[in-house]
NUFITI-902374 format. One line per 5 residues: number of its first residue (from 0); their letters; for each residue x, y, z of C-alpha. Coordinates in Angstrom, 2 decimals. Layout:
BEGIN
NUM = A = X:Y:Z; ...
! end
This chain:
BEGIN
0 = MANHQ = -21.76:-10.93:32.33; -22.94:-12.71:35.61; -20.83:-12.57:38.74; -20.19:-16.20:39.69; -20.38:-17.23:43.40
5 = PFTWK = -17.96:-20.12:44.68; -19.71:-23.30:45.35; -20.75:-24.13:48.93; -20.40:-27.77:48.31; -18.11:-29.88:46.13
10 = PSDVV = -19.43:-30.71:42.67; -17.86:-34.05:43.20; -20.28:-34.89:46.08; -23.42:-34.70:44.02; -25.23:-37.96:43.76
15 = EVTNV = -28.33:-39.01:42.03; -31.14:-40.58:44.15; -33.46:-42.60:42.16; -37.04:-43.91:43.66; -37.27:-47.31:42.35
20 = GAENL = -40.52:-48.14:44.51; -44.17:-47.81:43.48; -45.08:-44.98:46.03; -44.05:-41.33:46.28; -41.57:-40.57:49.14
25 = LLELP = -41.26:-37.48:51.36; -37.65:-37.10:52.40; -37.03:-35.07:55.49; -33.94:-33.43:55.03; -32.30:-30.59:57.15
30 = AGLLR = -33.10:-27.91:54.42; -36.77:-29.19:54.63; -39.28:-31.76:52.94; -38.29:-32.88:49.46; -40.94:-34.98:47.43
35 = LDAGR = -39.39:-37.96:45.47; -42.11:-39.34:43.19; -42.22:-42.88:42.11; -39.79:-43.49:39.29; -38.19:-40.05:39.59
40 = TLRLT = -34.51:-39.31:39.98; -33.25:-35.98:41.90; -29.60:-34.63:42.47; -28.85:-34.21:45.96; -25.41:-33.52:47.79
45 = ARALD = -23.95:-36.68:49.43; -24.54:-35.18:52.89; -28.34:-36.11:52.51; -27.31:-39.80:52.64; -26.40:-39.33:56.26
50 = QPQVK = -29.88:-38.78:57.19; -31.63:-41.80:58.89; -34.65:-41.88:56.91; -32.64:-41.82:53.67; -30.18:-44.67:54.99
55 = QLVNA = -33.39:-46.76:55.80; -34.64:-46.17:52.36; -31.53:-47.22:50.56; -31.24:-50.35:52.79; -34.92:-51.28:52.04
60 = GKINV = -34.09:-50.85:48.42; -36.66:-48.47:47.92; -34.12:-45.85:46.44; -31.07:-46.36:44.30; -27.93:-43.99:44.72
65 = KPFRW = -25.18:-43.21:42.25; -22.60:-40.66:41.83; -23.77:-37.92:39.32; -21.23:-37.58:36.39; -20.72:-33.93:35.45
70 = SRRSS = -20.53:-33.30:31.77; -21.00:-30.61:29.44; -24.30:-30.72:27.67; -23.86:-30.38:23.82; -26.18:-27.61:22.44
75 = K = -28.46:-28.62:19.79
! end
């Protein structure tokens, strides 16, 4: 059985970031560069929204942000 480690972030702070533009984006985050392709959605911690580049992209309407809803995935 796997030994579970505690979270280093709050699961409630996870957001979904969607690139709604037609161009691929390269986000400069403290952890490093992150590519967000056109039309793709990534899950990030809300702390990423504090980055000036991310704020600028949200204000320009190039990316949308919404809270991520945690739910158990049903097995098929």
